[in-house]
Backbone as CSV, one residue per row, in Angstrom:
resi,resn,N_x,N_y,N_z,CA_x,CA_y,CA_z,C_x,C_y,C_z
1,MET,0.839,-1.407,-0.116,-0.044,-0.091,0.076,0.937,1.240,-0.124
2,SER,0.650,2.202,-0.735,1.262,3.340,-0.904,1.044,4.309,0.275
3,SER,1.733,5.200,0.509,1.504,6.247,1.288,0.417,7.188,0.932
4,SER,-0.399,7.357,1.919,-1.713,8.465,1.636,-1.363,9.714,1.987
5,GLY,-0.312,10.069,2.750,-0.056,11.249,3.446,-0.944,11.765,4.445
6,ASN,-1.904,10.765,4.905,-2.878,10.838,5.908,-2.736,10.192,7.159
7,THR,-1.592,9.461,7.415,-1.192,8.873,8.512,-0.991,9.749,9.674
8,ILE,-1.896,9.590,10.695,-1.663,10.329,12.145,-0.910,9.427,12.943
9,TYR,0.277,9.980,13.374,1.106,8.975,14.351,0.396,9.389,15.905
10,SER,-0.262,8.584,16.241,-0.931,9.007,17.601,-0.765,7.739,18.441
11,GLY,-0.912,7.971,19.871,-0.680,6.781,20.735,0.724,6.485,21.282
12,ARG,0.743,5.820,22.231,2.118,5.335,22.835,1.973,3.977,22.803
13,PHE,3.353,3.516,22.757,3.539,1.870,22.428,4.864,1.511,23.196
14,GLU,4.985,0.345,23.908,6.087,0.115,24.373,6.677,-1.168,23.846
15,HIS,7.675,-0.931,23.554,8.315,-2.171,22.667,9.773,-2.666,23.376
16,THR,10.072,-3.643,22.940,11.418,-4.216,23.328,12.379,-4.465,22.069
17,LEU,13.527,-3.869,22.063,14.621,-4.132,21.026,14.894,-5.723,20.914
18,ASP,14.875,-6.354,19.868,15.226,-7.747,19.633,16.825,-7.998,19.870
19,ASP,17.129,-8.873,19.663,18.597,-9.266,19.441,19.557,-8.596,18.534
20,LYS,18.878,-8.174,17.357,19.515,-7.430,16.349,19.341,-5.707,16.475
21,ASN,18.794,-5.274,17.814,18.589,-3.876,17.956,17.347,-3.309,16.757
22,ARG,16.463,-4.171,16.484,15.282,-3.597,15.848,13.975,-3.539,16.832
23,LEU,13.368,-2.420,16.270,12.013,-2.095,17.038,11.143,-2.627,15.710
24,THR,9.762,-2.601,16.211,8.535,-2.656,15.392,7.703,-1.465,15.497
25,ILE,7.503,-0.675,14.111,6.677,0.295,14.062,5.304,-0.311,14.164
26,PRO,4.497,0.374,14.968,3.123,-0.042,15.213,2.287,-0.168,13.870
27,SER,1.414,-1.288,13.789,0.766,-1.403,12.483,-0.163,-0.169,12.390
28,LEU,-0.766,0.086,13.370,-1.581,1.353,13.097,-0.666,2.755,12.229
29,TRP,0.608,2.770,12.513,1.426,3.658,11.962,1.962,3.315,10.558
30,ARG,2.047,1.886,10.371,2.560,1.404,8.984,1.745,1.277,7.909
31,TRP,0.459,1.172,8.151,-0.522,0.600,7.230,-0.641,1.334,5.805
32,ALA,-0.284,2.730,5.896,-0.396,3.642,4.641,1.075,3.669,4.012
33,HIS,1.960,2.933,4.511,3.535,2.988,4.125,3.690,1.471,3.440
34,THR,4.706,1.634,2.155,5.193,0.300,1.938,6.461,0.075,2.652
35,ASP,7.108,-1.149,2.490,8.281,-1.491,2.995,9.652,-0.949,2.198
36,THR,9.346,-0.099,1.268,10.234,0.429,0.443,10.317,2.016,0.777
37,GLU,9.662,2.748,1.453,9.585,3.914,1.836,10.568,4.399,2.903
38,THR,11.303,5.204,2.492,12.405,5.760,3.475,11.779,6.528,4.540
39,PHE,12.252,6.392,5.992,12.236,7.024,6.985,13.499,7.639,7.470
40,LEU,13.441,8.526,8.346,14.650,9.072,8.881,14.672,9.150,10.348
41,ALA,15.788,8.731,11.065,15.667,8.716,12.604,16.461,9.598,12.934
42,ILE,16.436,10.680,13.592,17.651,11.565,13.939,17.682,11.814,15.297
43,PRO,18.836,12.025,15.899,18.925,12.403,17.181,18.566,13.745,17.653
44,HIS,17.359,13.830,18.841,16.889,15.061,18.985,17.755,15.562,20.189
45,PRO,17.879,16.851,20.156,18.770,17.670,21.353,18.332,17.056,22.798
46,ASP,17.081,16.850,22.801,16.378,16.639,23.870,16.461,14.955,24.394
47,SER,17.599,14.413,24.047,17.974,12.938,24.158,16.885,11.961,23.977
48,TYR,16.493,12.098,22.633,15.549,10.785,22.106,15.635,10.876,20.779
49,ILE,15.082,9.939,20.207,15.260,9.827,18.689,13.807,10.490,17.942
50,ALA,14.138,11.368,17.061,12.923,11.906,16.292,12.798,10.889,15.001
51,VAL,11.632,10.512,14.726,11.395,9.608,13.515,10.618,10.544,12.503
52,LEU,10.923,10.808,11.231,10.567,11.403,10.209,9.885,10.415,9.136
53,PRO,8.489,10.478,8.958,8.184,9.369,7.805,8.356,10.199,6.629
54,PRO,8.298,9.438,5.606,8.581,9.997,4.115,8.073,11.327,3.811
55,ALA,6.852,11.524,4.218,6.232,12.988,3.901,7.151,14.025,4.538
56,ARG,7.590,13.824,5.603,8.306,14.808,6.430,9.822,14.950,6.124
57,VAL,10.291,13.613,5.618,11.677,13.500,4.985,11.776,14.329,3.790
58,ALA,10.803,14.204,2.987,10.724,15.070,1.684,10.599,16.562,2.265
59,LYS,9.954,17.110,2.942,9.707,18.377,3.684,11.119,18.992,3.961
60,LEU,11.750,17.997,4.929,13.067,18.435,5.152,14.135,18.334,4.276
61,LEU,14.300,17.615,3.263,15.248,17.819,2.250,14.875,18.863,1.656
62,THR,13.550,19.483,1.286,13.456,20.636,0.439,13.938,21.904,1.323
63,GLN,13.722,21.733,2.738,14.271,22.966,3.452,15.564,23.232,3.419
64,VAL,16.395,21.915,3.650,17.874,21.833,3.548,18.451,22.215,2.149
65,SER,17.677,21.919,1.190,18.137,22.127,-0.162,18.092,23.744,-0.182
66,GLU,17.604,24.388,0.183,17.134,26.037,0.109,18.432,26.827,1.079
67,MET,18.957,25.846,1.934,20.053,26.739,2.849,21.465,27.081,1.765
68,LYS,21.753,28.091,1.961,22.986,28.801,1.419,24.180,27.913,1.663
69,ILE,25.002,27.437,0.785,26.312,26.659,1.153,27.144,27.646,1.810
70,SER,27.146,28.875,1.651,27.900,29.683,2.480,27.390,30.179,3.649
71,ASP,26.449,29.546,4.256,25.859,30.002,5.569,26.571,28.834,6.445
72,ARG,27.549,29.227,7.019,28.239,28.188,8.144,27.324,27.676,9.136
73,GLU,26.410,28.284,9.720,25.618,27.843,10.772,24.684,26.787,10.319
74,ALA,24.092,27.064,9.058,22.924,26.191,8.337,23.924,24.921,7.990
75,GLN,24.874,24.948,7.489,25.670,24.092,6.899,26.205,23.108,8.051
76,ALA,26.464,23.548,9.302,26.627,23.045,10.475,25.847,22.096,10.890
77,VAL,24.674,22.690,11.061,23.316,22.070,11.361,23.002,20.923,10.649
78,LYS,23.014,21.179,9.148,22.900,20.113,8.210,23.656,18.831,8.387
79,ALA,25.229,19.268,8.674,26.088,18.304,8.809,25.829,17.412,9.910
80,LYS,25.418,18.109,11.045,25.048,17.221,12.369,24.145,16.449,12.137
81,ILE,22.864,16.912,11.583,21.639,16.329,11.260,21.928,14.694,10.623
82,PHE,22.368,15.100,9.414,22.808,14.056,8.428,23.899,13.082,8.696
83,SER,24.773,13.524,9.467,25.952,12.659,9.722,25.377,11.499,10.875
84,GLU,24.562,11.950,11.665,23.843,11.279,12.643,22.907,10.571,12.611
85,ALA,22.146,10.771,11.412,20.689,10.200,11.120,21.066,8.725,10.551
86,LEU,19.659,8.140,10.779,19.787,6.925,10.147,18.588,6.943,8.962
87,SER,18.808,6.568,8.068,17.699,6.383,6.864,17.349,4.853,6.738
88,PHE,16.102,4.445,6.888,15.613,2.958,7.111,14.234,2.946,6.371
89,THR,14.051,1.706,6.119,12.978,1.109,5.582,12.544,-0.123,6.657
90,PHE,11.289,-0.687,6.621,11.101,-1.551,7.491,10.822,-2.907,6.760
91,ASP,11.041,-3.894,7.532,10.753,-5.217,6.866,8.959,-5.373,6.899
92,LYS,8.653,-6.666,6.275,7.070,-7.128,6.068,6.534,-7.250,7.522
93,GLN,7.244,-7.219,8.767,6.735,-7.372,9.938,6.681,-5.855,10.558
94,GLY,7.290,-5.116,9.970,7.481,-3.497,10.387,8.595,-3.155,11.305
95,ARG,9.536,-4.131,11.217,10.925,-3.961,12.135,11.864,-3.187,11.391
96,PHE,12.728,-2.575,12.116,13.577,-1.712,11.560,14.689,-1.626,12.372
97,GLY,16.200,-1.552,12.272,17.186,-1.687,12.954,17.641,-0.338,13.195
98,ILE,18.147,-0.083,14.587,18.540,1.202,14.979,20.044,1.155,15.413
99,SER,20.631,2.108,15.079,22.206,2.230,15.242,22.509,2.493,16.605
100,PRO,23.497,1.750,17.075,24.076,1.861,18.496,24.224,3.009,18.964
101,ASP,24.569,4.049,17.991,24.636,5.549,18.316,23.604,6.314,18.716
102,LEU,22.496,5.899,18.055,21.245,6.467,18.247,20.690,5.893,19.540
103,LEU,20.725,4.502,19.837,20.349,3.904,20.869,21.056,4.707,22.198
104,ARG,22.227,4.957,22.192,23.019,5.483,23.107,22.707,6.822,23.173
105,HIS,22.394,7.763,22.366,22.031,9.036,22.327,20.879,9.078,23.236
106,ALA,19.844,8.150,23.008,18.453,8.181,23.708,18.382,7.449,25.034
107,GLY,19.481,6.734,25.396,19.809,6.119,26.640,18.583,4.876,26.563
108,ILE,18.691,4.218,25.353,17.860,3.000,25.301,18.754,1.627,25.191
109,ALA,18.725,0.992,26.331,19.249,-0.142,26.440,18.546,-1.352,25.749
110,LYS,17.321,-1.552,26.171,16.379,-2.810,25.763,14.824,-2.375,25.499
111,ASP,14.340,-1.778,26.424,12.985,-1.296,26.380,12.789,0.384,25.709
112,ALA,11.887,0.500,24.961,11.555,1.860,24.047,10.133,2.083,24.362
113,VAL,9.965,3.476,24.279,8.534,3.878,24.096,8.318,4.684,22.875
114,LEU,7.427,4.417,22.062,7.125,5.120,20.723,6.046,5.750,20.833
115,SER,6.461,7.087,20.697,5.023,8.101,21.057,4.915,8.976,19.752
116,GLY,3.467,8.764,19.596,2.986,9.650,18.424,3.233,11.154,18.549
117,MET,3.315,11.910,17.534,3.443,13.322,17.560,2.636,13.777,16.338
118,GLY,1.687,13.179,15.970,1.055,13.583,14.752,1.415,13.391,13.464
119,ASP,2.395,14.258,12.884,2.847,14.027,11.736,4.210,13.216,11.707
120,THR,4.698,13.080,12.890,6.034,12.205,13.139,5.929,11.257,14.394
121,PHE,6.889,10.498,14.920,6.920,9.952,16.218,8.211,9.892,16.572
122,ASN,8.213,9.667,17.858,9.760,9.641,18.511,9.969,8.314,19.256
123,ILE,11.193,7.868,19.558,11.319,6.911,20.341,12.126,7.313,21.530
124,LEU,11.917,6.913,22.830,12.459,7.267,24.107,12.475,6.369,24.953
125,SER,13.570,6.509,25.818,13.810,5.447,26.719,12.703,5.583,27.903
126,PRO,12.325,4.455,28.375,11.166,4.664,29.489,11.325,5.696,30.534
127,ALA,12.546,5.965,31.018,13.110,6.984,31.904,12.749,8.268,31.265
128,ARG,13.196,8.583,30.103,12.920,9.905,29.332,11.163,9.970,29.048
129,TRP,10.697,9.005,28.900,9.175,9.175,28.843,8.671,9.757,30.317
130,THR,8.829,9.068,31.282,8.562,9.155,32.428,8.865,10.639,32.753
131,ASP,9.947,11.324,32.612,10.485,12.796,32.699,9.386,13.606,31.933
132,LEU,9.301,13.325,30.743,8.255,13.907,29.883,6.924,14.138,30.516
133,GLN,6.479,12.983,30.837,5.138,12.977,31.364,5.052,13.872,32.676
134,ARG,6.154,13.887,33.408,6.086,14.602,34.725,5.883,16.094,34.374
135,THR,6.650,16.581,33.322,6.594,17.967,32.936,5.376,18.423,32.375
136,THR,4.445,17.309,31.840,3.091,17.692,31.451,1.917,17.358,32.192
137,ALA,2.257,17.202,33.555,1.312,16.666,34.402,0.367,17.759,34.869
138,GLY,-1.022,17.415,35.066,-1.785,18.317,35.873,-2.066,19.583,35.059
139,GLU,-2.058,20.659,35.928,-2.100,22.114,35.533,-1.114,22.387,34.519
140,ASN,-0.059,21.991,34.663,1.158,22.256,33.701,1.013,22.015,32.447
141,PHE,-0.144,21.242,31.984,-0.114,20.787,30.617,-1.095,21.877,30.175
142,GLY,-2.238,22.400,31.062,-3.297,23.386,30.511,-2.301,24.861,30.244
143,ASP,-1.541,24.932,31.263,-0.592,26.165,31.149,0.168,26.098,29.783
144,MET,0.983,25.150,29.667,1.711,24.794,28.445,0.745,25.000,27.065
145,MET,-0.298,24.483,26.977,-1.340,24.566,25.742,-1.517,26.004,25.632
146,ARG,-2.003,26.647,26.794,-2.288,28.257,26.406,-1.039,29.031,26.074
147,ARG,0.021,28.668,26.544,1.253,29.480,25.954,1.709,29.333,24.767
148,ILE,1.496,28.145,23.979,1.735,27.781,22.640,0.414,28.031,21.920
149,GLY,-0.548,28.678,22.646,-1.755,28.935,21.334,-2.820,27.972,21.201
150,LEU,-2.725,26.984,21.875,-3.709,25.939,21.653,-4.904,25.757,22.623
């Protein structure tokens, strides 16, 4: 099935890495994608792995292609993102391998939390997920929503 561009990455899933450091993309998230479409996993500055599905990969590539070669800061960011990123497809069971560097960056040893973000999803260690939940608990969440205009 080809990508419809309408996949909404929602929900939270707890998975365990297999012996080959593979995780499984939840079936709810992969139904609209083929096993030949390219995803991009990048280390997020907040110590987790951000996963961009094909539509977001295309958008990112458009954005970085417009960066001026003479812009040192833009080129440094571009080099950082793509030198540490993992381009991947998934197999028939929805599994994909994660590099040891990305796992180390996210503090993931065996267990991982896959968290929907609407048009992307994140892979976090259980401890990082717990920390994130703490920061959005109770009234903090309402205050945060108001501050960002939701």
